[in-house]
Chimera marker file (.cmm) of the C-alpha trace (Angstrom):
<marker_set name="trace">
<marker id="1" x="-10.096" y="-8.846" z="-8.677" r="1" g="1" b="0" radius="0.5"/>
<marker id="2" x="-8.409" y="-10.778" z="-11.452" r="1" g="1" b="0" radius="0.5"/>
<marker id="3" x="-7.486" y="-14.427" z="-11.232" r="1" g="1" b="0" radius="0.5"/>
<marker id="4" x="-3.759" y="-13.622" z="-11.185" r="1" g="1" b="0" radius="0.5"/>
<marker id="5" x="-4.119" y="-11.347" z="-8.146" r="1" g="1" b="0" radius="0.5"/>
<marker id="6" x="-6.310" y="-13.893" z="-6.390" r="1" g="1" b="0" radius="0.5"/>
<marker id="7" x="-3.808" y="-16.634" z="-7.130" r="1" g="1" b="0" radius="0.5"/>
<marker id="8" x="-0.937" y="-14.538" z="-5.758" r="1" g="1" b="0" radius="0.5"/>
<marker id="9" x="-2.867" y="-13.754" z="-2.570" r="1" g="1" b="0" radius="0.5"/>
<marker id="10" x="-3.863" y="-17.361" z="-2.031" r="1" g="1" b="0" radius="0.5"/>
<marker id="11" x="-0.292" y="-18.523" z="-2.658" r="1" g="1" b="0" radius="0.5"/>
<marker id="12" x="0.952" y="-16.048" z="-0.043" r="1" g="1" b="0" radius="0.5"/>
<marker id="13" x="-1.592" y="-17.333" z="2.472" r="1" g="1" b="0" radius="0.5"/>
<marker id="14" x="-0.678" y="-20.914" z="1.582" r="1" g="1" b="0" radius="0.5"/>
<marker id="15" x="2.379" y="-20.751" z="3.851" r="1" g="1" b="0" radius="0.5"/>
<marker id="16" x="1.620" y="-21.496" z="7.499" r="1" g="1" b="0" radius="0.5"/>
<marker id="17" x="3.776" y="-18.660" z="8.874" r="1" g="1" b="0" radius="0.5"/>
<marker id="18" x="2.241" y="-16.060" z="6.561" r="1" g="1" b="0" radius="0.5"/>
<marker id="19" x="-1.232" y="-17.360" z="7.342" r="1" g="1" b="0" radius="0.5"/>
<marker id="20" x="-0.503" y="-17.066" z="11.085" r="1" g="1" b="0" radius="0.5"/>
<marker id="21" x="0.767" y="-13.501" z="10.602" r="1" g="1" b="0" radius="0.5"/>
<marker id="22" x="-2.269" y="-12.540" z="8.533" r="1" g="1" b="0" radius="0.5"/>
<marker id="23" x="-4.685" y="-14.035" z="11.077" r="1" g="1" b="0" radius="0.5"/>
<marker id="24" x="-2.921" y="-12.185" z="13.900" r="1" g="1" b="0" radius="0.5"/>
<marker id="25" x="-3.225" y="-8.915" z="11.969" r="1" g="1" b="0" radius="0.5"/>
<marker id="26" x="-6.900" y="-9.560" z="11.204" r="1" g="1" b="0" radius="0.5"/>
<marker id="27" x="-7.533" y="-10.103" z="14.915" r="1" g="1" b="0" radius="0.5"/>
<marker id="28" x="-5.562" y="-6.952" z="15.827" r="1" g="1" b="0" radius="0.5"/>
<marker id="29" x="-7.920" y="-4.744" z="13.835" r="1" g="1" b="0" radius="0.5"/>
<marker id="30" x="-7.214" y="-1.644" z="11.751" r="1" g="1" b="0" radius="0.5"/>
<marker id="31" x="-4.700" y="-0.198" z="14.244" r="1" g="1" b="0" radius="0.5"/>
<marker id="32" x="-2.379" y="-3.109" z="13.555" r="1" g="1" b="0" radius="0.5"/>
<marker id="33" x="0.553" y="-4.427" z="15.546" r="1" g="1" b="0" radius="0.5"/>
<marker id="34" x="4.222" y="-3.498" z="15.639" r="1" g="1" b="0" radius="0.5"/>
<marker id="35" x="6.739" y="-5.931" z="14.201" r="1" g="1" b="0" radius="0.5"/>
<marker id="36" x="8.285" y="-6.675" z="17.604" r="1" g="1" b="0" radius="0.5"/>
<marker id="37" x="4.967" y="-7.866" z="18.994" r="1" g="1" b="0" radius="0.5"/>
<marker id="38" x="4.380" y="-10.088" z="15.958" r="1" g="1" b="0" radius="0.5"/>
<marker id="39" x="7.828" y="-11.663" z="16.511" r="1" g="1" b="0" radius="0.5"/>
<marker id="40" x="7.014" y="-12.202" z="20.164" r="1" g="1" b="0" radius="0.5"/>
<marker id="41" x="3.518" y="-13.658" z="19.691" r="1" g="1" b="0" radius="0.5"/>
<marker id="42" x="4.533" y="-16.016" z="16.878" r="1" g="1" b="0" radius="0.5"/>
<marker id="43" x="8.057" y="-16.785" z="18.160" r="1" g="1" b="0" radius="0.5"/>
<marker id="44" x="9.703" y="-15.714" z="14.906" r="1" g="1" b="0" radius="0.5"/>
<marker id="45" x="13.190" y="-14.385" z="14.262" r="1" g="1" b="0" radius="0.5"/>
<marker id="46" x="13.152" y="-10.773" z="13.019" r="1" g="1" b="0" radius="0.5"/>
<marker id="47" x="14.696" y="-11.708" z="9.652" r="1" g="1" b="0" radius="0.5"/>
<marker id="48" x="12.097" y="-14.444" z="9.120" r="1" g="1" b="0" radius="0.5"/>
<marker id="49" x="9.279" y="-12.075" z="10.013" r="1" g="1" b="0" radius="0.5"/>
<marker id="50" x="10.639" y="-9.421" z="7.682" r="1" g="1" b="0" radius="0.5"/>
<marker id="51" x="10.720" y="-11.887" z="4.784" r="1" g="1" b="0" radius="0.5"/>
<marker id="52" x="7.105" y="-12.961" z="5.324" r="1" g="1" b="0" radius="0.5"/>
<marker id="53" x="5.835" y="-9.412" z="5.919" r="1" g="1" b="0" radius="0.5"/>
<marker id="54" x="7.434" y="-8.318" z="2.654" r="1" g="1" b="0" radius="0.5"/>
<marker id="55" x="5.671" y="-11.131" z="0.794" r="1" g="1" b="0" radius="0.5"/>
<marker id="56" x="2.261" y="-10.319" z="2.300" r="1" g="1" b="0" radius="0.5"/>
<marker id="57" x="2.805" y="-6.638" z="1.569" r="1" g="1" b="0" radius="0.5"/>
<marker id="58" x="3.867" y="-7.319" z="-2.026" r="1" g="1" b="0" radius="0.5"/>
<marker id="59" x="0.571" y="-9.105" z="-2.782" r="1" g="1" b="0" radius="0.5"/>
<marker id="60" x="-1.397" y="-6.336" z="-1.059" r="1" g="1" b="0" radius="0.5"/>
<marker id="61" x="-2.802" y="-8.256" z="1.915" r="1" g="1" b="0" radius="0.5"/>
<marker id="62" x="-1.136" y="-6.062" z="4.550" r="1" g="1" b="0" radius="0.5"/>
<marker id="63" x="0.111" y="-2.486" z="4.903" r="1" g="1" b="0" radius="0.5"/>
<marker id="64" x="2.896" y="-1.097" z="7.042" r="1" g="1" b="0" radius="0.5"/>
<marker id="65" x="3.087" y="2.383" z="8.547" r="1" g="1" b="0" radius="0.5"/>
<marker id="66" x="5.965" y="4.079" z="10.304" r="1" g="1" b="0" radius="0.5"/>
<marker id="67" x="5.295" y="5.621" z="13.717" r="1" g="1" b="0" radius="0.5"/>
<marker id="68" x="8.467" y="7.017" z="15.187" r="1" g="1" b="0" radius="0.5"/>
<marker id="69" x="10.992" y="4.229" z="15.178" r="1" g="1" b="0" radius="0.5"/>
<marker id="70" x="8.375" y="1.471" z="15.004" r="1" g="1" b="0" radius="0.5"/>
<marker id="71" x="6.605" y="-0.031" z="12.006" r="1" g="1" b="0" radius="0.5"/>
<marker id="72" x="3.038" y="-1.115" z="12.562" r="1" g="1" b="0" radius="0.5"/>
<marker id="73" x="1.485" y="-3.664" z="10.252" r="1" g="1" b="0" radius="0.5"/>
<marker id="74" x="-2.233" y="-4.055" z="9.636" r="1" g="1" b="0" radius="0.5"/>
<marker id="75" x="-4.334" y="-6.253" z="7.403" r="1" g="1" b="0" radius="0.5"/>
<marker id="76" x="-5.687" y="-4.601" z="4.289" r="1" g="1" b="0" radius="0.5"/>
<marker id="77" x="-9.366" y="-5.361" z="4.812" r="1" g="1" b="0" radius="0.5"/>
<marker id="78" x="-10.363" y="-4.085" z="1.365" r="1" g="1" b="0" radius="0.5"/>
<marker id="79" x="-7.957" y="-6.583" z="-0.213" r="1" g="1" b="0" radius="0.5"/>
<marker id="80" x="-9.261" y="-9.370" z="1.995" r="1" g="1" b="0" radius="0.5"/>
<marker id="81" x="-12.853" y="-8.484" z="1.077" r="1" g="1" b="0" radius="0.5"/>
<marker id="82" x="-11.970" y="-8.444" z="-2.628" r="1" g="1" b="0" radius="0.5"/>
<marker id="83" x="-10.377" y="-11.881" z="-2.340" r="1" g="1" b="0" radius="0.5"/>
<marker id="84" x="-13.400" y="-13.290" z="-0.502" r="1" g="1" b="0" radius="0.5"/>
<marker id="85" x="-15.745" y="-11.711" z="-3.054" r="1" g="1" b="0" radius="0.5"/>
<marker id="86" x="-13.707" y="-13.250" z="-5.877" r="1" g="1" b="0" radius="0.5"/>
<marker id="87" x="-13.843" y="-16.685" z="-4.238" r="1" g="1" b="0" radius="0.5"/>
<marker id="88" x="-17.585" y="-16.551" z="-3.647" r="1" g="1" b="0" radius="0.5"/>
<marker id="89" x="-18.600" y="-14.744" z="-6.834" r="1" g="1" b="0" radius="0.5"/>
<marker id="90" x="-21.831" y="-16.267" z="-8.102" r="1" g="1" b="0" radius="0.5"/>
<marker id="91" x="-21.725" y="-18.878" z="-5.353" r="1" g="1" b="0" radius="0.5"/>
<marker id="92" x="-24.407" y="-21.537" z="-5.837" r="1" g="1" b="0" radius="0.5"/>
<marker id="93" x="-25.450" y="-19.779" z="-9.063" r="1" g="1" b="0" radius="0.5"/>
<marker id="94" x="-26.606" y="-16.719" z="-7.140" r="1" g="1" b="0" radius="0.5"/>
<marker id="95" x="-28.838" y="-18.585" z="-4.677" r="1" g="1" b="0" radius="0.5"/>
<marker id="96" x="-28.409" y="-17.858" z="-1.001" r="1" g="1" b="0" radius="0.5"/>
<marker id="97" x="-26.534" y="-20.821" z="0.427" r="1" g="1" b="0" radius="0.5"/>
<marker id="98" x="-23.401" y="-20.328" z="2.522" r="1" g="1" b="0" radius="0.5"/>
<marker id="99" x="-24.352" y="-22.903" z="5.183" r="1" g="1" b="0" radius="0.5"/>
<marker id="100" x="-20.837" y="-22.862" z="6.676" r="1" g="1" b="0" radius="0.5"/>
<marker id="101" x="-20.819" y="-19.124" z="7.351" r="1" g="1" b="0" radius="0.5"/>
<marker id="102" x="-23.326" y="-19.416" z="10.182" r="1" g="1" b="0" radius="0.5"/>
<marker id="103" x="-21.343" y="-22.204" z="11.843" r="1" g="1" b="0" radius="0.5"/>
<marker id="104" x="-18.287" y="-19.971" z="12.192" r="1" g="1" b="0" radius="0.5"/>
<marker id="105" x="-20.189" y="-17.659" z="14.527" r="1" g="1" b="0" radius="0.5"/>
<marker id="106" x="-21.387" y="-20.455" z="16.830" r="1" g="1" b="0" radius="0.5"/>
<marker id="107" x="-19.174" y="-21.095" z="19.899" r="1" g="1" b="0" radius="0.5"/>
<marker id="108" x="-17.510" y="-24.532" z="19.934" r="1" g="1" b="0" radius="0.5"/>
<marker id="109" x="-19.691" y="-26.133" z="22.606" r="1" g="1" b="0" radius="0.5"/>
<marker id="110" x="-22.890" y="-25.037" z="20.851" r="1" g="1" b="0" radius="0.5"/>
<marker id="111" x="-21.543" y="-26.146" z="17.490" r="1" g="1" b="0" radius="0.5"/>
<marker id="112" x="-20.804" y="-29.658" z="18.750" r="1" g="1" b="0" radius="0.5"/>
<marker id="113" x="-24.230" y="-29.862" z="20.399" r="1" g="1" b="0" radius="0.5"/>
<marker id="114" x="-25.895" y="-28.655" z="17.188" r="1" g="1" b="0" radius="0.5"/>
<marker id="115" x="-24.038" y="-31.291" z="15.177" r="1" g="1" b="0" radius="0.5"/>
<marker id="116" x="-25.586" y="-34.118" z="17.202" r="1" g="1" b="0" radius="0.5"/>
<link id1="1" id2="2" r="1" g="1" b="0" radius="0.2"/>
<link id1="2" id2="3" r="1" g="1" b="0" radius="0.2"/>
<link id1="3" id2="4" r="1" g="1" b="0" radius="0.2"/>
<link id1="4" id2="5" r="1" g="1" b="0" radius="0.2"/>
<link id1="5" id2="6" r="1" g="1" b="0" radius="0.2"/>
<link id1="6" id2="7" r="1" g="1" b="0" radius="0.2"/>
<link id1="7" id2="8" r="1" g="1" b="0" radius="0.2"/>
<link id1="8" id2="9" r="1" g="1" b="0" radius="0.2"/>
<link id1="9" id2="10" r="1" g="1" b="0" radius="0.2"/>
<link id1="10" id2="11" r="1" g="1" b="0" radius="0.2"/>
<link id1="11" id2="12" r="1" g="1" b="0" radius="0.2"/>
<link id1="12" id2="13" r="1" g="1" b="0" radius="0.2"/>
<link id1="13" id2="14" r="1" g="1" b="0" radius="0.2"/>
<link id1="14" id2="15" r="1" g="1" b="0" radius="0.2"/>
<link id1="15" id2="16" r="1" g="1" b="0" radius="0.2"/>
<link id1="16" id2="17" r="1" g="1" b="0" radius="0.2"/>
<link id1="17" id2="18" r="1" g="1" b="0" radius="0.2"/>
<link id1="18" id2="19" r="1" g="1" b="0" radius="0.2"/>
<link id1="19" id2="20" r="1" g="1" b="0" radius="0.2"/>
<link id1="20" id2="21" r="1" g="1" b="0" radius="0.2"/>
<link id1="21" id2="22" r="1" g="1" b="0" radius="0.2"/>
<link id1="22" id2="23" r="1" g="1" b="0" radius="0.2"/>
<link id1="23" id2="24" r="1" g="1" b="0" radius="0.2"/>
<link id1="24" id2="25" r="1" g="1" b="0" radius="0.2"/>
<link id1="25" id2="26" r="1" g="1" b="0" radius="0.2"/>
<link id1="26" id2="27" r="1" g="1" b="0" radius="0.2"/>
<link id1="27" id2="28" r="1" g="1" b="0" radius="0.2"/>
<link id1="28" id2="29" r="1" g="1" b="0" radius="0.2"/>
<link id1="29" id2="30" r="1" g="1" b="0" radius="0.2"/>
<link id1="30" id2="31" r="1" g="1" b="0" radius="0.2"/>
<link id1="31" id2="32" r="1" g="1" b="0" radius="0.2"/>
<link id1="32" id2="33" r="1" g="1" b="0" radius="0.2"/>
<link id1="33" id2="34" r="1" g="1" b="0" radius="0.2"/>
<link id1="34" id2="35" r="1" g="1" b="0" radius="0.2"/>
<link id1="35" id2="36" r="1" g="1" b="0" radius="0.2"/>
<link id1="36" id2="37" r="1" g="1" b="0" radius="0.2"/>
<link id1="37" id2="38" r="1" g="1" b="0" radius="0.2"/>
<link id1="38" id2="39" r="1" g="1" b="0" radius="0.2"/>
<link id1="39" id2="40" r="1" g="1" b="0" radius="0.2"/>
<link id1="40" id2="41" r="1" g="1" b="0" radius="0.2"/>
<link id1="41" id2="42" r="1" g="1" b="0" radius="0.2"/>
<link id1="42" id2="43" r="1" g="1" b="0" radius="0.2"/>
<link id1="43" id2="44" r="1" g="1" b="0" radius="0.2"/>
<link id1="44" id2="45" r="1" g="1" b="0" radius="0.2"/>
<link id1="45" id2="46" r="1" g="1" b="0" radius="0.2"/>
<link id1="46" id2="47" r="1" g="1" b="0" radius="0.2"/>
<link id1="47" id2="48" r="1" g="1" b="0" radius="0.2"/>
<link id1="48" id2="49" r="1" g="1" b="0" radius="0.2"/>
<link id1="49" id2="50" r="1" g="1" b="0" radius="0.2"/>
<link id1="50" id2="51" r="1" g="1" b="0" radius="0.2"/>
<link id1="51" id2="52" r="1" g="1" b="0" radius="0.2"/>
<link id1="52" id2="53" r="1" g="1" b="0" radius="0.2"/>
<link id1="53" id2="54" r="1" g="1" b="0" radius="0.2"/>
<link id1="54" id2="55" r="1" g="1" b="0" radius="0.2"/>
<link id1="55" id2="56" r="1" g="1" b="0" radius="0.2"/>
<link id1="56" id2="57" r="1" g="1" b="0" radius="0.2"/>
<link id1="57" id2="58" r="1" g="1" b="0" radius="0.2"/>
<link id1="58" id2="59" r="1" g="1" b="0" radius="0.2"/>
<link id1="59" id2="60" r="1" g="1" b="0" radius="0.2"/>
<link id1="60" id2="61" r="1" g="1" b="0" radius="0.2"/>
<link id1="61" id2="62" r="1" g="1" b="0" radius="0.2"/>
<link id1="62" id2="63" r="1" g="1" b="0" radius="0.2"/>
<link id1="63" id2="64" r="1" g="1" b="0" radius="0.2"/>
<link id1="64" id2="65" r="1" g="1" b="0" radius="0.2"/>
<link id1="65" id2="66" r="1" g="1" b="0" radius="0.2"/>
<link id1="66" id2="67" r="1" g="1" b="0" radius="0.2"/>
<link id1="67" id2="68" r="1" g="1" b="0" radius="0.2"/>
<link id1="68" id2="69" r="1" g="1" b="0" radius="0.2"/>
<link id1="69" id2="70" r="1" g="1" b="0" radius="0.2"/>
<link id1="70" id2="71" r="1" g="1" b="0" radius="0.2"/>
<link id1="71" id2="72" r="1" g="1" b="0" radius="0.2"/>
<link id1="72" id2="73" r="1" g="1" b="0" radius="0.2"/>
<link id1="73" id2="74" r="1" g="1" b="0" radius="0.2"/>
<link id1="74" id2="75" r="1" g="1" b="0" radius="0.2"/>
<link id1="75" id2="76" r="1" g="1" b="0" radius="0.2"/>
<link id1="76" id2="77" r="1" g="1" b="0" radius="0.2"/>
<link id1="77" id2="78" r="1" g="1" b="0" radius="0.2"/>
<link id1="78" id2="79" r="1" g="1" b="0" radius="0.2"/>
<link id1="79" id2="80" r="1" g="1" b="0" radius="0.2"/>
<link id1="80" id2="81" r="1" g="1" b="0" radius="0.2"/>
<link id1="81" id2="82" r="1" g="1" b="0" radius="0.2"/>
<link id1="82" id2="83" r="1" g="1" b="0" radius="0.2"/>
<link id1="83" id2="84" r="1" g="1" b="0" radius="0.2"/>
<link id1="84" id2="85" r="1" g="1" b="0" radius="0.2"/>
<link id1="85" id2="86" r="1" g="1" b="0" radius="0.2"/>
<link id1="86" id2="87" r="1" g="1" b="0" radius="0.2"/>
<link id1="87" id2="88" r="1" g="1" b="0" radius="0.2"/>
<link id1="88" id2="89" r="1" g="1" b="0" radius="0.2"/>
<link id1="89" id2="90" r="1" g="1" b="0" radius="0.2"/>
<link id1="90" id2="91" r="1" g="1" b="0" radius="0.2"/>
<link id1="91" id2="92" r="1" g="1" b="0" radius="0.2"/>
<link id1="92" id2="93" r="1" g="1" b="0" radius="0.2"/>
<link id1="93" id2="94" r="1" g="1" b="0" radius="0.2"/>
<link id1="94" id2="95" r="1" g="1" b="0" radius="0.2"/>
<link id1="95" id2="96" r="1" g="1" b="0" radius="0.2"/>
<link id1="96" id2="97" r="1" g="1" b="0" radius="0.2"/>
<link id1="97" id2="98" r="1" g="1" b="0" radius="0.2"/>
<link id1="98" id2="99" r="1" g="1" b="0" radius="0.2"/>
<link id1="99" id2="100" r="1" g="1" b="0" radius="0.2"/>
<link id1="100" id2="101" r="1" g="1" b="0" radius="0.2"/>
<link id1="101" id2="102" r="1" g="1" b="0" radius="0.2"/>
<link id1="102" id2="103" r="1" g="1" b="0" radius="0.2"/>
<link id1="103" id2="104" r="1" g="1" b="0" radius="0.2"/>
<link id1="104" id2="105" r="1" g="1" b="0" radius="0.2"/>
<link id1="105" id2="106" r="1" g="1" b="0" radius="0.2"/>
<link id1="106" id2="107" r="1" g="1" b="0" radius="0.2"/>
<link id1="107" id2="108" r="1" g="1" b="0" radius="0.2"/>
<link id1="108" id2="109" r="1" g="1" b="0" radius="0.2"/>
<link id1="109" id2="110" r="1" g="1" b="0" radius="0.2"/>
<link id1="110" id2="111" r="1" g="1" b="0" radius="0.2"/>
<link id1="111" id2="112" r="1" g="1" b="0" radius="0.2"/>
<link id1="112" id2="113" r="1" g="1" b="0" radius="0.2"/>
<link id1="113" id2="114" r="1" g="1" b="0" radius="0.2"/>
<link id1="114" id2="115" r="1" g="1" b="0" radius="0.2"/>
<link id1="115" id2="116" r="1" g="1" b="0" radius="0.2"/>
</marker_set>
């Protein structure tokens, strides 16, 4: 991934509505979610959703597919992986570090107990 593509993706995710949409699509998995459900879950107007979906699609973070009269949107996991790889390329000069990655997998009550 080039710095321009990474910058565009990060800028797209820098808006709270687009970030919420992207997180919802990540959680939905590869099957994705139809636009109506996204509107419902995030309490967005259809025109607002359409604007943000177009932006995320333009930078390659999501893909839409037509099924009958519905459009289903899904996160583009390859794009997400490329962005994460770009951000962590040669992290800590190649040494294994990533201390925060393990904390993300710990449930909240265990994490707060571990922090004590």
